[in-house]
N, C-alpha and C positions, 0 to 999 in steps of 0.2 A: 917845618911847613904846615900847621894844621889844616887840613883839610875841609872846605863848606861841607856842611850836611849832604848839597846835592851832588855833592861830587863823588859819592860813595853810593853803591847800589851793591845789595843782598841778591848774592847770583847763585845762592841755595836754600829755597823758602819751599816747604813743603806744607801744603794744604789738608784740612778733612777729607781731601781726595787720596792721599797716598797711605793705604792700609797698614798699619804695623806702625808709624812713625810720624805720622801727620801733627802738623803741630797747630791748627784754628781753622777758622773760618776766613774765606779768601775776603769776604767784606773786611771782619775785624784784625785781619791782617792789614789791610790798606788802609783803616782809619789807624791804626798804630801808628805806620811809618808814616803817616800824612800827619798827626799829631809830633813824631819826631824831629820831621823838618824834610824830610825823602819824598822826590817828586817821581821815587820810581823804586822797582821791586820786581824782580824773579823770580818766578811758579817754577819751584822742578820737582814737581811731581814725577813718582815711581809708576811706570807701568801704564799707563795710560793720561789721555787729555781730557776728561768729563771738566776740569777745574776751567776750560778754558772755553767752553760752550756760553 
């Protein structure tokens, strides 16, 4: 049984606010996830919640 794209959520995503291993800007991550059909995305930055503001 295949999962629909909205049945899967990436739960380990680092933004530019995770120093040394950040993936990208939050807006870019959201745009890419949306373009691929995802309706949610977890943000799990290291050591700070700067991206939540």
